[in-house]
SEDREN-598608 format. One record per residue: residue in three letters; x, y, z of N, C-alpha, C in turn. Coordinates in steps of 0.1 Angstrom, whole numbers, plus 5000, padded with zeros to 4 digits. Layout:
BEGIN
alaXYZXYZXYZ/...
***
This chain:
BEGIN
unk503548704894503848714910505548664906/unk506148784915507948694926508248614935/unk508648514935508948464946509248534956/unk508048504964508048514983507748644985/unk506048654974505448794973504448814980/unk503348914989502348854999501149014993/unk500648924994499449104992499349145006/unk499649305001499349415020498049445009/unk497449545024496549585025497449775030/unk497149845019497449995026496350005027/unk495950135037495250245043495550375040/unk495350425030495250635031494250655028/unk495050765038493850945037493851015024/unk492851035018492751135009491651215015/unk491951345017491051405021490351435031/unk489551425037488251355041488451235046/unk488251145031488150985035489250875035/unk488950765043490350675039489750565029/unk490250525019490550445013491550335015/unk491050195007492050075013492249984996/unk493249985001494249904987495249844989/unk494649714978495749614983496749584976/unk498349534973499549644971499849464974/unk500949354961501449244961503349374957/unk503749254973505149304971505749214979/unk506749234985507349064992507949155004/unk507849285010507949345032506849505025/unk506649545038505949635035506649785036/unk507849775033508249895028508149895016/unk508249785008508349804989507049794985/unk505549744996504349754992504249914989/unk505050015006504650135000504850274989/unk506250174988507150194979506150174963/unk505950084960504850034952503650144952/unk503050184966501650234969502850404962/unk503150424967503550544964504250564944/unk504650494940504350484923503650544920/unk502450434922501550404916500750494918/unk500050614931499250694935499850824931/unk500950824938502150904940501351004952/unk501751164953501851154971500651204977/unk499951154965498351224976498551144984/unk497651204995497451165007498151115017/unk497951045019498951005030498650835037/unk499550795039499250585042499250595059/unk498550585061497950485078498350425076/unk498150305073498950175071499450065070/unk499849975067500249875058500249735063/unk499849615062498949515066499249355057/unk499749275067499549185059498349095057/unk497549095046496249015043496848875045/
***
């Protein structure tokens, strides 16, 4: 983990299901970026909140 990283809860919708994924990042924008890099463009990100 890098200095200043925190855990963020990313809630996304894939089809009709809502899923929760925990991502470590410095900012919510970086958490969204890491999520998209890992999971691709499948589904839609609903919210990013700090855990």
